Phi, psi and omega in degrees: 000138185260165170307143179244203176255112183292338181277348183255088191280147184100197178249109188236133180280127170240179185291124176084001179169199180235148170256137185233128170213141187207139179276128178200084191286335185260005181289156171252340172202150175223129172260147164253131184244126178263147180230154176269182186291344177268001181085012185269136181284135181245334179189159171230137179226140177283137170288113187287337188258147172227112184226113170055041171090356182260116174272144187208160179190160177232131185244108184294150178080000177258142183233182180299139181106348180293126175277142182197171175208172181246142170238134185244125176259143181160186186294137177239098181217084186301334181290335181261008176078014176257121192232033181291133179207090189301350174282352180255120174282131192247140175285138177287120180300336191255009182291146177256351176222139172237156179225124183103165183244152175284141176229136180292131178201155172310324187295344184280348178276141178284354174272005171253132184283353188275157179301134176264358193296341181284340190250001184238157174292155177263137175286160186227129178294136179235171188290169183295345184283354179295184200288119169254135187297136175085353184247151175290150180260142179056048179072231183293337178083156176297342183271358184266145167079010184265141175297134178260143174280128179301137183294341180282350177257007189286138169224110191266147180233103181284128174206185195226120178317304185283315178302317186292331189254348194288332185240010186291130190288341183277353189256145177277174182297323179291341180259340189292133170087002190231169181301325179302326173298316179281354176268354186295132182304319183288329174296314179282338172297317181297308182306312184293327189288344178285337185098016177291148173245329179235122176267114184263115181268136165297166194303143178230003174298153182303118181228169184233156172280140176294154184297323186287330174289316172308317177298332181259015173076022180244172180230150171290116185266318187286323176100011182273060183206052191296149170242353188196139191254003178250338192254132171290150188289137175288348179303328188261008186240155172277324181215304189239099184302324183288307179297318185289332171291315181299324177295317176300315181297319177299318179292327175292310169310314180298332180286346180090018182252158169246166189240132174244134178248126178285121187236146191234099177248009188272330184209170176236169177285001176285350174062210189279191180298346173260009184275183183284154173259107192238341184186272182310313187295319180282338178283305183197072189309317191276347176274316189273343189232140170285139182233152175312132174302123181080354179227080182292344178282349189242125182284145161288136184239063177286354183254347187074010181241017176095334176210172184224119176296136185269085183282354170295339181276130188298331183278338171285324177296318174309310177301314184295314180298317181294322175299309175312311183300318184294319186283334181281305191284320182254324182273347172088007184284137191271341179191179186214143172251122190263115182293133181040063187293332175308328178299341182278346182241019184270139168239186178297335180262007182113193188283133173242128169295327180263024179309142179304325181292314176303322181289318180293326177290322184290328190250356180301129182297332176290347187250002180296131185098343185281140175289133182235118185233128180260138154272104196275039174214165180195166182281346179291169183298131179062033188271359185261110185228040177307127170084007181257002185278162186290163176299144185101348177251142164265163181223132173298137190242096178286336178294324171306308182307310190285323182299307186293319180297321181293317182300306185286344170282342177097022179295151178283157178047047176248004182286314176302310179297326172296323174301322183285331173282321178300331184274001180097010180059057179298328177298344172260328194239356190278081180203168189300133176090357184230158181200186187298338176288349181275353179261107177273102194269138175209162175249323179219150173223184176302336184264096186120191184294143163297174178293316180304315184287330183301324185259006181240349180221139177260340182239150177287149177225085191240026183301329182293349180281347180078020183239025177059031178058032175265342181274169179084167187291140172269329182251101185258347186052039179259170182218124181270356183048049169107333185226132177278118178080200187295147190215152169266358185288114187300317185293320178297313181298314178305318183290326176296312184293326179296316182284336173296319178288326176299313184294317178291325176293321178297319180298317184278352177251011177262161168290149181112191187248118179274150176231123182259139167277130180303136182101327185299331182290351180224016170085023180295139184228167177233031176053033177085006180281117181258017180205062189279036183295337181250008179263069173283073187194195187289342173295309185271344174283144180293138176258108184277000175299330178297338183290324180270333183292323178213073185294336181300325180292320169301317175302322179293318183295321171304316178293319177301312179302315177301317178300317175303324182282329179286346187237091187302337180298337182275357184217048183286151179280332182241157179280144171254142183227039175083019176288144174276127176258147181222114177217134171055041171085001181248144170229156183198165171267130186289336176211141180216155174229133185237141163284169185302329185276006180090000179272149183295144174292124179256161184306325185280355180277332196293330188282348190243340186275156173234012176214154184200156174244121180257125174257125168245127187238145174210177178302323183281349183145192189233149167234136175243132171252116183246122186242126178239111178265010180277165176272005189220156177301150176230131172273123181253125169273127180273150175277112180092191184245185170061035179274148176235136174271122185268328183201142167221136187289346172284350179092350191272329187050053187302151175282162171265123180243117183055043177068012177245132182242123180270110181273123175300161174301147175046064187215163178233142177219152172227132173237151175216169178209157184085200183301325184294343179285351190258132178299148178288000000 
């Protein structure tokens, strides 16, 4: 083996052979071990070069497709944070393909002296067009030159590759649970028909099941347990995860949609100090993971998952940015949702908006144009950072979720908070460089109750997870409307249906970017399980029978999304604050709030009212959003004439008589006048 190129990280096929390079700054010796297709070792070679912590070598005669792994020799002192153990075959963090699946066995722990190679996936050498830091991949890349959907028109649809397709009636057995299923034309026609613009996929990076789940006969369903950041999981593929993922993305793009990928860079599946040694830990434990000050053998656990990735280290930041660039440029992903994103801005002294990693992600040339969405909270100290991410980032808004749930549950003094959320959460995002479109509004997500369960259960029912119903959120702001779980009582079911519409209508008539949980549009439920992370079964998979049981509900959701698109005043990019506008001889206030009798809302009214009229005005016309949180009808006096009811959650769409609109009990309505009343 000859010296190689330390800047070409991973196993890369070049002319005449393959270059191998891996960062392992505390190692004394690094071997690259070669394997055949059956997993048999064929040779091991020491990497002869060492530059700035990167070991490297060039092996003549090796081409793309060669399977390999690393063995690292060096000090083994777990109390000092040194975990080198040459009996553990290590996954290459920079590999673009993996072959085989991880299997639990005593050999994968570094406390066991036996060889682990039979139980871990092998890395695979790929062509030289693969990732070189700071450069686009595959030339211009799959992410270049594509028409972008304006973020002001975005309607995000969070879903799961496997869960969305396992029970879909249009799919054959070979497509179910796989990338090919989500690429199916009938599946995409349905998503497009709803008016969705962005499909947000839960994690697809290569991940493993936790040991405690495997011991219970369960699997990690959600996928937030990555062991490598470049390779798609083989669980969702028929044969070739890389090409099948790309084909799925191409099909989604051909349907006129964009792809947002949920990514997990805050922790890895190696877990705490008693977890398996699969890659990062055995390569350079103190570089890749944060450890307690003065106690290098103990991991910082700001993620609740046993370890925390050390994004203060420049080589770790390099890895994260290159991974994102690869998925954007080569795999075609349009944007990213970052799990537990405050961890990406943590230093030893706390969260920094200007953390080098956040800055590098925002400014990386290969990521220009990519949508960036933070989950702005985490379990670590000071981990709640809603509204604090840099310009260019959107954020999941859980205050929106909780406020809207509490209002429609009937909690007291929720009208003023609801108005702030309808307005786009200016209290959180109205600062330089940010605006209402940075608020990704949602009522439900994968984490928590589905919409149907939110109006059917007051308590979590997570016994199937094997944690004695102690896992999952305790405070759901849900309401069962008198009966816990399914019921045959028609009045209860009718009220639940109305509130599902109220919640979705509020979402789609608010400023900001709405995100729907897939299946909410047809009443999918999880039997009251609000933490279905381990339910890779019919509990977690979507039940498509709801679509035929109540097709009118999905049609109403479809019409609401269309209405949002027809009325630009509902999706403004800048905040309005009641200023008087004057254009072409006409003047108006851009936003106003009224009581049902037509008088303006004063500060003293907000704590006692349960209904309000929000008026948005522009040169093209006016839009009124009416919210009635009472259990009886309310007459609203409208400002001026010529109003048309565009939507009412009671389904009646009543007419306006003498400037009066009668809002049904527990309802949301949208009216318009002027040019905005015309369909596009």
